[in-house]
N, C-alpha and C positions, 0 to 999 in steps of 0.2 A: 547162456553163459553170463556170469556176473562181472561187471567191470569195476575194478578197484584201482585206486591210485597207489596204495601201499599194501604190501603183503607182509604180515608180521608172523614169524615162525617162532613159536614158543610162548607159553602162557605163564612164564615166571614173572617176577617183579619188573624186569626190563620190558617184556612184551606187553604187560598190562599198562605200564607207564606210557609206552609208545601209542597204544590204542587210545588212552585217555587224551593224549596230546593231539592225535589225529582228529578226534571228535571235537576238541576245543577249537581247532583250526579249520574245521569244516572239510577235512580231507577224508574221502572214502577209504576205509581200510578193512582188511580181513585178517583176523587173528586165527592161526592154526595151532592147535595143541593136541598132542598124541593122547594124553591122559584124559580121563573123564572129568577131572576137576582142574581148576587153575591153581597156580602156586609154584609150579616147577619143583626145584630141589628143596624148597622149604619143608616138604614132607619128610625129607631124609635127615633133617637137623634135629637133634634131641637135646642139645645144650641151649642155654639161654640166648635168645636173639636180642641184641642190644642196639643194632644199628639199622633196623628196617624202618624206612621212613613212615612216620605217622601212626604206627601201631606198636604198642608194647605187648609182648607175649612171652610166656615161659619157654616155649619151644615151637617148632613148626606146626605140630598137630593142634596147638591151642588156637590157631587161626580159624579152624573150622569146627 
């Protein structure tokens, strides 16, 4: 059994941000995502994404 300090459920933007901060702080974490790819609900957005931090894209599928 693996010991982790933080369990992150969901691989959307919030989950990915939480995992990044855990790594920066030296905290052991495990991120669980049901889908095969990360991104969460971004894949269901087809209009322009204007407020995703750090990345400009036409729509959710443009990220991958």
